[in-house]
C-alpha positions as CSV (number, residue, x, y, z in Angstrom):
1,X,-78.6,-33.9,27.0
2,X,-77.8,-30.3,27.6
3,X,-80.6,-29.3,25.4
4,X,-83.0,-31.3,27.5
5,X,-81.9,-29.6,30.7
6,X,-82.3,-26.2,29.1
7,X,-85.8,-27.0,28.0
8,X,-86.7,-28.2,31.5
9,X,-85.3,-25.0,33.0
10,X,-87.4,-22.9,30.6
11,X,-90.5,-24.9,31.3
12,X,-90.2,-24.3,35.0
13,X,-90.4,-20.6,34.4
14,X,-86.7,-19.6,34.6
15,X,-85.3,-18.1,31.5
16,X,-81.9,-17.4,30.5
17,X,-82.2,-13.8,31.6
18,X,-83.9,-14.4,34.9
19,X,-82.1,-13.4,38.1
20,X,-81.1,-16.2,40.4
21,X,-79.8,-14.7,43.7
22,X,-78.6,-18.0,45.1
23,X,-76.4,-18.7,42.0
24,X,-75.1,-15.1,42.0
25,X,-74.1,-15.3,45.7
26,X,-72.1,-18.4,45.3
27,X,-70.4,-17.2,42.1
28,X,-69.2,-14.0,44.0
29,X,-68.0,-16.1,47.0
30,X,-66.0,-18.4,44.7
31,X,-64.6,-15.5,42.8
32,X,-63.5,-13.7,46.0
33,X,-61.8,-16.9,47.4
34,X,-60.1,-17.6,44.1
35,X,-59.0,-13.9,43.9
36,X,-57.5,-14.1,47.4
37,X,-55.7,-17.4,46.6
38,X,-54.4,-16.0,43.4
39,X,-53.4,-12.7,45.0
40,X,-51.5,-14.5,47.9
41,X,-49.6,-17.1,45.8
42,X,-50.0,-16.8,42.0
43,X,-49.8,-13.0,41.4
44,X,-46.4,-12.5,43.3
45,X,-44.9,-15.4,41.2
46,X,-46.4,-14.0,38.0
47,X,-45.1,-10.4,38.9
48,X,-41.6,-11.8,39.7
49,X,-41.6,-13.6,36.4
50,X,-42.8,-10.5,34.5
51,X,-40.3,-8.3,36.4
52,X,-37.4,-10.7,35.7
53,X,-38.4,-10.9,32.1
54,X,-38.6,-7.1,32.0
55,X,-35.1,-6.8,33.6
56,X,-33.7,-9.4,31.2
57,X,-35.1,-7.5,28.3
58,X,-33.7,-4.2,29.7
59,X,-30.3,-5.9,30.2
60,X,-30.4,-7.4,26.6
61,X,-31.2,-3.9,25.2
62,X,-28.4,-2.4,27.2
63,X,-26.0,-5.2,26.1
64,X,-27.1,-4.7,22.5
65,X,-26.5,-0.9,22.8
66,X,-23.1,-1.6,24.3
67,X,-22.3,-4.1,21.6
68,X,-23.4,-1.6,18.9
69,X,-21.3,1.1,20.4
70,X,-18.3,-1.3,20.7
71,X,-18.9,-2.3,17.0
72,X,-19.0,1.3,15.9
73,X,-15.8,2.0,17.8
74,X,-14.1,-1.0,16.3
75,X,-15.3,0.0,12.9
76,X,-13.9,3.5,13.3
77,X,-10.6,2.0,14.5
78,X,-10.5,-0.4,11.5
79,X,-11.3,2.4,9.1
80,X,-8.5,4.5,10.7
81,X,-6.1,1.6,10.4
82,X,-7.1,1.0,6.8
83,X,-6.6,4.7,6.1
84,X,-3.2,4.6,7.8
85,X,-2.3,1.6,5.8
86,X,-3.3,3.4,2.6
87,X,-1.3,6.4,3.6
88,X,1.7,4.2,4.4
89,X,1.4,2.3,1.1
90,X,1.2,5.6,-0.8
91,X,4.3,6.8,1.2
92,X,6.2,3.6,0.4
93,X,5.2,3.9,-3.3
94,X,6.4,7.5,-3.4
95,X,9.6,6.6,-1.6
96,X,10.1,3.7,-4.1
97,X,9.5,6.1,-7.0
98,X,12.0,8.6,-5.5
99,X,14.6,5.9,-5.0
100,X,14.1,4.6,-8.5
101,X,14.3,8.1,-9.9
102,X,17.5,8.8,-7.9
103,X,19.0,5.5,-9.0
104,X,18.1,6.4,-12.6
105,X,19.7,9.8,-12.3
106,X,22.8,8.3,-10.6
107,X,23.0,5.7,-13.3
108,X,22.7,8.4,-16.0
109,X,25.3,10.5,-14.4
110,X,27.6,7.5,-14.0
111,X,27.1,6.6,-17.7
112,X,27.8,10.2,-18.7
113,X,31.0,10.2,-16.7
114,X,32.1,7.0,-18.2
115,X,31.2,8.3,-21.6
116,X,33.2,11.5,-21.0
117,X,36.2,9.4,-19.7
118,X,36.0,7.1,-22.7
119,X,35.9,10.2,-25.0
120,X,38.9,11.7,-23.2
121,X,40.8,8.4,-23.3
122,X,40.0,8.1,-27.0
123,X,41.2,11.6,-27.7
124,X,44.4,10.9,-25.8
125,X,44.9,7.6,-27.7
126,X,44.2,9.4,-31.0
127,X,46.7,12.1,-30.0
128,X,49.3,9.5,-29.0
129,X,48.7,7.5,-32.2
130,X,48.9,10.7,-34.3
131,X,52.2,11.7,-32.6
132,X,53.5,8.1,-33.2
133,X,52.4,8.4,-36.9
134,X,54.1,11.8,-37.3
135,X,57.2,10.5,-35.6
136,X,57.2,7.4,-37.9
137,X,56.6,9.6,-40.9
138,X,59.5,11.9,-39.9
139,X,61.8,8.8,-39.5
140,X,60.8,7.6,-42.9
141,X,61.2,11.0,-44.4
142,X,64.6,11.3,-42.8
143,X,65.6,7.9,-44.0
144,X,64.3,8.8,-47.5
145,X,66.1,12.1,-47.5
146,X,69.3,10.5,-46.3
147,X,69.0,7.8,-48.9
148,X,68.3,10.3,-51.6
149,X,71.2,12.6,-50.5
150,X,73.5,9.6,-50.3
151,X,72.7,8.7,-53.9
152,X,73.1,12.2,-54.9
153,X,76.4,12.6,-53.4
154,X,77.2,9.0,-53.9
155,X,79.2,8.8,-50.9
156,X,78.2,7.2,-47.6
157,X,77.5,9.8,-45.0
158,X,77.2,9.3,-41.2
159,X,73.5,8.3,-40.8
160,X,73.1,9.3,-37.1
161,X,74.5,12.7,-37.6
162,X,72.5,13.3,-40.8
163,X,69.3,12.0,-39.0
164,X,69.7,14.6,-36.2
165,X,70.3,17.3,-38.7
166,X,67.1,16.5,-40.7
167,X,65.0,16.0,-37.5
168,X,66.1,19.5,-36.3
169,X,65.2,20.9,-39.7
170,X,61.7,19.2,-39.6
171,X,61.1,20.3,-36.0
172,X,61.9,23.9,-37.0
173,X,59.4,23.6,-39.8
174,X,56.6,22.3,-37.5
175,X,57.2,25.1,-35.0
176,X,57.0,27.7,-37.7
177,X,53.7,26.3,-39.0
178,X,52.1,26.3,-35.5
């Protein structure tokens, strides 16, 4: 049907490119009225909407910038805390090593002291046992000497008096040897 109307318009002598003043006038009037209506009511609403959207975008950008700065600050804080924790851990490890080394040194010193005391006690005990053995040997030597002398003389001598005499003799021998 459109094709038919177009053919009729061409047949009447009007072409697509022909100027029609009447149609042009009414098109300009409608355009001007529509422009004024849009300018009065639609454009302010559209401009407010665009401006609010623009403000919202600016606010979002500013909030994002603020959040990024806050995140960078928090990241720096956390890195500093981690570094402090590492330093503290290294310090605790070093202190633990120092305490362990001190304990080890104290334990070694204590063990050395105990060893020295044990050696000294052993030397004293050996000395005491040696003196006891020497005294026992002297008593036995005195007893043997008295018994031998008794048999030689064949008479019973006073054992206490003879014992003192032999002990004095043996003591004089030991002091001369030293």
